[in-house]
C-alpha positions as CSV (number, residue, x, y, z in Angstrom):
1,M,38.5,4.9,-53.3
2,E,39.6,3.2,-50.1
3,S,40.6,-0.6,-50.4
4,A,38.9,-3.7,-48.6
5,T,41.0,-3.9,-46.3
6,A,41.5,-0.2,-45.5
7,I,37.5,-0.1,-45.0
8,S,37.6,-3.3,-42.9
9,F,40.3,-1.9,-40.8
10,R,39.0,1.2,-40.3
11,A,35.5,-0.4,-39.2
12,L,37.6,-2.8,-36.9
13,A,38.9,0.5,-35.2
14,C,35.6,1.7,-34.8
15,C,34.2,-1.0,-32.9
16,T,37.2,-2.6,-30.4
17,W,36.9,0.8,-28.3
18,I,34.5,-0.2,-25.7
19,I,36.4,-3.4,-24.4
20,L,39.8,-1.9,-24.4
21,A,38.5,1.2,-23.1
22,L,37.0,-0.2,-19.9
23,A,40.7,-2.1,-19.0
24,P,41.6,1.3,-17.1
25,S,38.8,1.3,-14.8
26,L,38.6,-2.4,-14.4
27,A,42.3,-2.9,-13.6
28,R,41.4,-0.5,-10.3
29,A,38.2,-2.3,-9.6
30,G,39.6,-5.7,-7.7
31,G,39.9,-6.2,-4.5
32,G,42.7,-5.2,-1.9
33,P,43.1,-1.9,-0.3
34,E,41.2,0.7,-1.4
35,T,43.2,3.6,0.0
36,A,46.9,4.4,0.8
37,E,46.0,4.5,4.3
38,Q,44.6,0.8,4.4
39,A,47.5,-0.3,2.1
40,L,50.3,1.3,4.6
41,N,48.0,0.1,8.1
42,P,46.1,-3.1,7.2
43,S,43.1,-3.9,9.9
44,P,43.3,-6.6,12.0
45,K,41.4,-9.6,12.2
46,G,37.3,-9.6,12.2
47,H,37.7,-5.8,10.6
48,G,37.5,-4.6,6.6
49,S,35.8,-1.9,4.5
50,F,32.9,-1.4,2.3
51,S,33.1,0.6,-0.8
52,V,31.0,1.9,-3.5
53,G,32.9,3.6,-7.1
54,Y,31.4,6.0,-9.5
55,Q,34.0,6.3,-13.0
56,Q,32.6,7.9,-15.8
57,T,35.2,7.8,-19.5
58,Y,35.2,10.1,-22.4
59,V,36.6,8.3,-25.5
60,N,37.2,9.7,-28.9
61,G,39.1,8.0,-31.9
62,L,41.1,4.9,-31.5
63,R,44.8,5.0,-31.3
64,T,46.2,2.4,-33.5
65,N,50.1,3.5,-32.6
66,D,51.3,6.3,-30.2
67,S,51.4,8.4,-33.2
68,T,48.2,7.6,-35.1
69,V,44.8,8.4,-34.1
70,L,41.9,7.5,-36.1
71,D,38.4,9.2,-35.9
72,V,36.2,6.5,-35.6
73,G,33.5,7.7,-33.2
74,E,32.8,8.9,-29.8
75,G,31.4,7.5,-26.7
76,T,30.8,7.9,-22.9
77,M,31.0,5.0,-20.3
78,R,29.6,4.9,-16.8
79,S,30.5,2.1,-14.6
80,L,29.4,1.9,-10.3
81,H,31.6,-0.3,-8.6
82,L,30.9,-2.3,-5.3
83,D,33.6,-3.7,-3.4
84,V,34.4,-5.5,0.2
85,N,37.5,-6.4,1.6
86,Y,37.1,-8.7,5.0
87,F,40.1,-9.4,7.2
88,V,39.9,-13.1,8.5
89,S,43.2,-13.0,10.3
90,D,45.4,-10.3,11.2
91,T,47.5,-11.3,7.9
92,W,44.4,-13.0,5.8
93,S,41.9,-10.8,4.0
94,V,39.3,-11.7,1.1
95,H,37.8,-9.3,-1.5
96,A,35.0,-9.5,-3.5
97,G,33.5,-6.8,-6.0
98,I,31.3,-6.2,-9.0
99,P,30.6,-3.6,-11.4
100,F,27.4,-2.1,-13.0
101,V,28.6,-1.0,-16.2
102,S,26.3,1.7,-18.4
103,N,28.1,2.8,-22.0
104,V,26.6,4.6,-25.5
105,F,28.6,5.1,-28.5
106,H,27.7,6.8,-31.7
107,G,29.3,6.1,-34.4
108,S,29.2,2.7,-36.8
109,P,27.5,0.0,-35.2
110,H,27.9,-4.0,-34.5
111,C,25.3,-6.0,-36.2
112,P,24.9,-9.4,-35.1
113,T,21.9,-9.6,-37.7
114,T,20.6,-7.4,-40.8
115,A,17.4,-6.8,-38.7
116,P,18.3,-3.6,-36.9
117,P,17.7,-0.3,-39.5
118,Q,21.3,0.8,-38.7
119,C,22.6,-2.5,-40.3
120,R,20.4,-2.9,-43.6
121,N,23.3,-1.7,-45.9
122,G,26.3,-3.3,-44.0
123,P,27.7,-6.6,-44.1
124,A,26.0,-9.4,-42.5
125,L,27.6,-12.1,-40.0
126,N,27.8,-15.6,-41.4
127,P,26.2,-17.3,-39.6
128,P,24.5,-14.4,-37.7
129,H,23.8,-14.1,-34.4
130,P,20.3,-13.1,-33.1
131,E,21.3,-14.3,-29.3
132,S,23.7,-11.2,-29.1
133,R,21.0,-8.1,-28.6
134,F,21.5,-5.0,-30.6
135,Q,22.9,-2.3,-28.6
136,D,24.4,0.4,-31.1
137,D,21.6,2.6,-31.1
138,G,22.8,5.7,-29.8
139,R,21.3,5.1,-26.5
140,Y,22.8,4.0,-23.0
141,H,22.9,0.5,-22.4
142,G,23.7,-1.3,-18.3
143,T,23.8,-4.5,-17.2
144,W,26.2,-6.3,-14.4
145,Q,29.4,-6.9,-15.3
146,D,32.4,-9.7,-14.0
147,W,33.0,-10.6,-10.2
148,N,36.0,-10.6,-9.1
149,L,36.8,-12.8,-6.0
150,G,39.8,-13.0,-4.4
151,V,42.4,-13.4,-1.3
152,A,45.6,-11.7,-0.3
153,W,47.9,-11.9,2.4
154,H,49.4,-9.3,4.5
155,T,53.2,-9.3,6.0
156,T,55.8,-6.6,7.0
157,M,59.2,-6.7,6.4
158,R,61.9,-4.3,8.2
159,G,59.3,-3.2,10.1
160,N,57.5,-0.8,7.8
161,Y,57.8,-2.1,4.1
162,L,54.3,-3.9,3.2
163,L,54.2,-6.9,1.0
164,T,50.8,-7.6,-0.3
165,P,50.5,-11.0,-2.5
166,S,47.0,-11.7,-3.9
167,L,45.1,-14.0,-5.7
168,T,41.8,-12.8,-7.4
169,V,39.8,-14.3,-10.2
170,W,37.7,-12.2,-12.7
171,Y,34.4,-14.6,-13.9
172,P,31.3,-13.0,-15.9
173,S,28.3,-12.7,-13.8
174,H,26.3,-13.7,-16.8
175,D,26.0,-14.3,-20.6
176,Y,26.2,-10.5,-21.5
177,V,26.3,-9.3,-25.1
178,F,29.9,-8.9,-25.8
179,F,29.3,-8.1,-29.5
180,S,28.6,-4.2,-29.5
181,N,30.3,-0.9,-29.0
182,A,28.1,-0.4,-26.1
183,A,29.1,-4.1,-24.5
184,P,29.7,-3.8,-20.5
185,G,33.1,-6.3,-21.0
186,Q,34.7,-9.0,-23.1
187,G,32.7,-11.8,-21.4
188,I,35.8,-13.8,-20.6
189,W,37.5,-15.4,-17.3
190,K,40.8,-14.2,-16.0
191,V,43.1,-15.2,-13.0
192,E,45.1,-12.5,-11.5
193,P,47.9,-13.6,-9.3
194,S,49.8,-9.9,-8.3
195,I,52.3,-8.4,-5.7
196,E,52.2,-5.4,-4.1
197,L,55.0,-3.4,-2.4
198,A,54.2,0.3,0.0
199,H,56.4,2.3,2.1
200,Q,56.3,5.4,4.1
201,F,59.5,7.2,4.2
202,D,61.0,7.5,7.5
203,F,60.6,11.1,9.2
204,T,58.2,12.2,6.3
205,N,54.6,12.2,5.2
206,L,55.7,10.8,1.8
207,Y,54.8,6.9,0.9
208,Y,54.7,5.2,-2.5
209,R,52.9,1.8,-3.4
210,A,54.4,-0.6,-6.2
211,R,51.6,-3.1,-7.8
212,Y,52.5,-5.7,-10.3
213,S,50.1,-8.0,-11.9
214,Y,49.7,-10.9,-14.6
215,F,46.1,-11.9,-15.6
216,Y,46.0,-14.8,-17.3
217,T,42.6,-15.2,-19.4
218,E,40.7,-17.5,-21.3
219,K,41.5,-18.6,-24.5
220,V,39.4,-17.5,-27.7
221,L,39.7,-19.0,-30.8
222,D,43.4,-19.2,-31.5
223,T,44.8,-17.1,-28.7
224,R,44.5,-15.6,-25.1
225,L,44.2,-11.8,-24.1
226,S,46.8,-12.8,-21.0
227,H,48.7,-9.3,-20.3
228,H,50.8,-7.5,-17.7
229,R,50.1,-5.0,-15.4
230,L,52.4,-2.5,-13.5
231,E,50.6,0.4,-10.9
232,L,52.8,3.4,-9.6
233,E,51.6,5.3,-6.9
234,L,53.4,8.8,-4.8
235,G,51.7,10.0,-2.6
236,Y,51.6,12.5,0.5
237,F,49.9,13.0,3.7
238,I,48.7,16.4,4.2
239,N,47.4,15.4,7.7
240,D,45.3,13.0,9.4
241,R,42.0,14.0,6.8
242,L,43.4,14.6,3.4
243,T,45.8,12.9,1.2
244,L,47.2,14.0,-2.3
245,R,48.6,11.2,-4.9
246,G,50.0,11.0,-8.3
247,F,49.6,7.6,-10.1
248,T,50.8,5.6,-13.5
249,M,49.5,2.4,-14.7
250,A,50.8,0.5,-17.7
251,K,49.6,-2.8,-19.3
252,K,51.2,-4.5,-22.3
253,G,49.3,-8.0,-23.1
254,Q,48.7,-10.7,-25.8
255,G,46.3,-10.6,-29.0
256,Y,46.2,-9.3,-32.4
257,S,47.0,-5.4,-33.4
258,L,44.6,-4.4,-35.4
259,A,46.8,-4.3,-38.5
260,E,46.7,-7.9,-38.0
261,L,43.3,-8.9,-37.3
262,G,41.7,-6.3,-39.7
263,P,42.4,-8.8,-42.7
264,L,41.4,-12.2,-40.7
265,T,37.5,-10.6,-40.3
266,A,36.5,-11.4,-44.1
267,G,35.1,-8.2,-44.5
268,R,33.1,-8.1,-41.0
269,T,31.7,-11.7,-41.7
270,N,33.1,-14.5,-39.8
271,A,34.2,-15.5,-36.6
272,Y,37.3,-13.2,-36.0
273,W,34.5,-10.0,-36.9
274,Y,32.5,-11.6,-34.4
275,H,34.8,-12.3,-31.6
276,H,37.4,-9.1,-32.5
277,D,36.6,-7.5,-29.1
278,Q,37.9,-10.5,-27.2
279,L,41.2,-11.0,-29.7
280,A,42.2,-7.4,-29.8
281,K,45.7,-6.5,-28.4
282,H,45.4,-3.3,-25.9
283,N,48.4,-1.8,-24.5
284,F,48.5,1.7,-23.0
285,A,49.9,3.8,-20.3
286,E,48.0,6.1,-18.4
287,A,48.6,8.9,-15.6
288,G,46.3,10.6,-13.1
289,I,46.2,12.6,-9.8
290,G,43.7,12.2,-7.1
291,V,42.8,13.0,-3.7
292,D,41.7,11.5,-0.3
293,Y,39.7,12.9,2.2
294,H,39.0,10.8,5.6
295,F,36.4,11.9,7.9
296,G,33.9,10.5,10.4
297,G,36.2,8.4,11.7
298,S,35.5,5.2,9.6
299,Y,35.1,6.8,6.3
300,T,36.9,7.6,3.2
301,L,36.0,10.4,0.3
302,S,38.4,9.7,-3.0
303,A,38.8,11.7,-6.3
304,A,41.0,11.1,-9.3
305,W,41.7,12.5,-12.8
306,H,43.7,10.3,-15.0
307,E,44.3,10.7,-19.2
308,M,46.3,7.9,-21.7
309,I,49.9,9.0,-22.5
310,W,50.3,6.1,-24.8
311,G,48.4,3.4,-26.5
312,E,49.1,1.0,-29.3
313,S,45.7,-0.7,-30.7
314,V,43.7,0.7,-27.6
315,I,40.4,3.2,-27.2
316,N,41.8,6.9,-27.3
317,F,40.2,7.7,-24.4
318,R,40.2,11.6,-23.7
319,H,39.9,11.4,-19.8
320,A,38.4,9.4,-17.2
321,F,37.0,10.8,-13.5
322,E,36.1,8.6,-10.6
323,M,35.0,9.1,-7.6
324,R,35.0,6.4,-4.3
325,L,33.3,6.0,-1.3
326,V,35.1,3.2,1.7
327,R,33.6,3.1,5.0
328,D,35.6,1.0,7.1
329,F,34.3,-1.5,9.6
């Protein structure tokens, strides 16, 4: 028979998947240049871009460390991202965006009360949270997630190195449910200073981009989820229409590991359990490939596929696929 701690740990693992799996998509959803072409050739004053992006992620199990994956359930996450970027001068731009997220999970539910049939035989929260709508019923639940609003400064060094510092604020669009396997997000604010360097090698069609960010987050109970993020991209301009690229991203942050957090939840009944999706640490690295197709003079259609290559206290997502349409103006 499993011990109470082991049961609590497995239940915790089952329920942390949704917020952690959103991290890769949210990391890409912010403002700034949407394609390598824009990163290497920023727009002048009065120009910018609109974009619509779609991402679908399949998840299966939870990775407690790089060698252990728990079979705790599976699900699908879908998100539609709306973003705008506008140059107020030749060197300054502003950006804004928001995603609509729709998720489903099949596994052990989050139970804000014991009223749902799925929750009648499970441990009860003390106190219960009837204001947190029950969503783990095996159906998709969707809502708007977090606004992102920011500003970026664009400058060149040595003629062909583009340096772009930026500052972005992320804030929940409304008081959405965060205590759910199908929750749209963590429901906390974040402030993201970042710096990006882009360069095309002389006499070649090869370019790279490197971006570092630090997310300073709202404090929940006794901790923050502040974290570092590093993105690297290497691409090749096949011609004036088609670009191929490979990319990787790594994230390492503060918070509790699953092993640390499980025993604190008092058998899934207290505030640590209610806020565990906001408190859990989720470190990971992923890699992927993508293609950008430029057409019609002002449009870019992008597609990408990426998978996790390392993870710690994070959902084990099998793969993610995304598409984005950008319209320059």
